[in-house]
C-alpha positions as a Markdown table, in Angstrom:
| # | Residue | x | y | z |
|---|---|---|---|---|
| 1 | Met | 7.7 | -5.6 | -52.9 |
| 2 | Lys | 6.2 | -2.6 | -51.2 |
| 3 | Thr | 3.3 | -4.7 | -49.9 |
| 4 | Ile | 5.7 | -7.2 | -48.2 |
| 5 | His | 7.6 | -4.2 | -46.7 |
| 6 | Leu | 4.3 | -2.7 | -45.3 |
| 7 | Ile | 3.1 | -6.1 | -44.0 |
| 8 | Thr | 6.5 | -6.6 | -42.2 |
| 9 | Ile | 6.4 | -3.1 | -40.7 |
| 10 | Ala | 2.7 | -3.7 | -39.6 |
| 11 | Ile | 3.6 | -7.0 | -37.9 |
| 12 | Leu | 6.6 | -5.6 | -36.1 |
| 13 | Ser | 4.5 | -2.6 | -34.9 |
| 14 | Val | 1.9 | -4.9 | -33.5 |
| 15 | Met | 4.6 | -7.0 | -31.8 |
| 16 | Leu | 6.2 | -3.9 | -30.2 |
| 17 | Phe | 2.8 | -2.6 | -29.1 |
| 18 | Ala | 1.9 | -5.9 | -27.5 |
| 19 | Ala | 5.3 | -6.1 | -25.7 |
| 20 | Gly | 4.8 | -2.5 | -24.4 |
| 21 | Ser | 1.3 | -3.3 | -23.1 |
| 22 | Ala | 2.5 | -6.3 | -21.2 |
| 23 | Asn | 5.4 | -4.4 | -19.6 |
| 24 | Ala | 3.0 | -1.5 | -18.6 |
| 25 | Gln | 0.7 | -4.0 | -16.9 |
| 26 | Thr | 3.6 | -5.5 | -15.0 |
| 27 | Lys | 4.6 | -2.0 | -13.7 |
| 28 | Lys | 1.1 | -1.2 | -12.6 |
| 29 | Ala | 0.9 | -4.3 | -10.4 |
| 30 | Lys | 0.4 | -3.2 | -6.9 |
| 31 | Thr | 1.4 | -5.0 | -3.8 |
| 32 | Asp | -0.6 | -4.7 | -0.6 |
| 33 | Ala | 1.0 | -5.0 | 2.8 |
| 34 | Glu | -0.3 | -5.0 | 6.3 |
| 35 | Val | 1.2 | -3.7 | 9.6 |
| 36 | Leu | 0.0 | -3.7 | 13.2 |
| 37 | Phe | 1.0 | -1.0 | 15.6 |
| 38 | Ser | 0.7 | -0.7 | 19.3 |
| 39 | Val | -0.5 | 2.8 | 20.0 |
| 40 | Pro | -1.7 | 4.5 | 23.2 |
| 41 | Val | -5.3 | 5.0 | 22.0 |
| 42 | Asp | -7.8 | 4.4 | 24.8 |
| 43 | Cys | -10.8 | 6.6 | 24.3 |
| 44 | Pro | -13.4 | 7.0 | 21.6 |
| 45 | Ser | -12.5 | 10.7 | 20.9 |
| 46 | Cys | -8.9 | 9.6 | 20.2 |
| 47 | Gln | -10.2 | 6.9 | 17.9 |
| 48 | Lys | -12.4 | 9.4 | 16.0 |
| 49 | Lys | -9.4 | 11.8 | 15.6 |
| 50 | Leu | -7.3 | 9.0 | 14.1 |
| 51 | Glu | -10.2 | 7.7 | 11.9 |
| 52 | Ser | -10.7 | 11.2 | 10.5 |
| 53 | Lys | -7.0 | 11.8 | 9.6 |
| 54 | Leu | -5.2 | 8.5 | 8.8 |
| 55 | Pro | -7.4 | 7.1 | 5.9 |
| 56 | Tyr | -6.2 | 10.1 | 3.9 |
| 57 | Glu | -2.5 | 9.2 | 4.3 |
| 58 | Lys | -1.1 | 8.3 | 0.9 |
| 59 | Gly | -1.4 | 4.6 | 0.2 |
| 60 | Val | -3.7 | 3.7 | 3.1 |
| 61 | Lys | -6.4 | 1.3 | 1.8 |
| 62 | Asp | -8.0 | 0.2 | 5.1 |
| 63 | Met | -7.4 | 0.5 | 8.9 |
| 64 | Lys | -8.9 | -0.8 | 12.1 |
| 65 | Ile | -8.5 | 0.6 | 15.6 |
| 66 | Asp | -8.9 | -1.7 | 18.6 |
| 67 | Leu | -9.3 | 0.4 | 21.7 |
| 68 | Glu | -9.1 | -2.6 | 24.1 |
| 69 | Ala | -5.9 | -3.9 | 22.7 |
| 70 | Gln | -4.6 | -0.3 | 21.9 |
| 71 | Thr | -3.7 | -1.3 | 18.3 |
| 72 | Ile | -4.1 | 0.0 | 14.8 |
| 73 | Trp | -4.0 | -2.3 | 11.8 |
| 74 | Phe | -3.3 | -0.9 | 8.4 |
| 75 | Leu | -3.7 | -2.3 | 4.9 |
| 76 | Tyr | -1.6 | -0.2 | 2.5 |
| 77 | Ser | -0.1 | -0.1 | -1.0 |
| 78 | Ser | 3.6 | -0.8 | -0.5 |
| 79 | Asp | 4.4 | 1.1 | -3.7 |
| 80 | Lys | 2.9 | 4.3 | -2.2 |
| 81 | Thr | 3.9 | 4.2 | 1.5 |
| 82 | Asp | 5.7 | 2.1 | 4.1 |
| 83 | Lys | 5.6 | 1.2 | 7.8 |
| 84 | Val | 8.0 | 4.0 | 8.7 |
| 85 | Thr | 5.9 | 6.6 | 7.0 |
| 86 | Leu | 2.7 | 5.3 | 8.7 |
| 87 | Ala | 4.4 | 5.3 | 12.1 |
| 88 | Lys | 5.6 | 8.9 | 11.5 |
| 89 | Ala | 2.0 | 9.9 | 10.6 |
| 90 | Leu | 0.8 | 8.5 | 13.9 |
| 91 | Asp | 3.6 | 10.2 | 15.9 |
| 92 | Lys | 2.7 | 13.5 | 14.2 |
| 93 | Leu | -0.8 | 13.2 | 15.5 |
| 94 | Gly | 0.5 | 12.6 | 19.0 |
| 95 | Tyr | 0.4 | 8.8 | 19.1 |
| 96 | Pro | 3.8 | 7.1 | 19.2 |
| 97 | Ala | 3.6 | 3.8 | 17.4 |
| 98 | Lys | 5.5 | 0.6 | 17.9 |
| 99 | Glu | 5.2 | -2.2 | 15.3 |
| 100 | Ile | 3.9 | -5.5 | 16.6 |
| 101 | Val | 5.8 | -8.2 | 14.8 |
| 102 | Pro | 3.9 | -11.5 | 14.7 |
| 103 | Glu | 5.9 | -14.4 | 16.3 |
| 104 | Ser | 7.1 | -17.0 | 13.9 |
| 105 | Pro | 5.8 | -20.5 | 14.6 |
| 106 | Lys | 8.2 | -22.6 | 16.6 |
| 107 | Lys | 9.3 | -25.9 | 15.2 |
């Protein structure tokens, strides 16, 4: 009788552990997002300034600065930061940012 009890407890423990692991993996799932800002950046020294500061913002995974188009593109973890926070970081460095929203295709 004790053996059946121990086996039952062991099976339930394994099932609970497996369910907990699956739930933890779901919580750890990260979602990446992108945003494109129009920013008054027109010289290489401004670009270097931004490239030295912005990659260290929490959640930033990648960024590209286009001097000709005066834009900055970010790839970021949406669970760690958002568009507003990135825009504030740019503004803090002296570069007011305006999000460029892609046009939706016309039907």
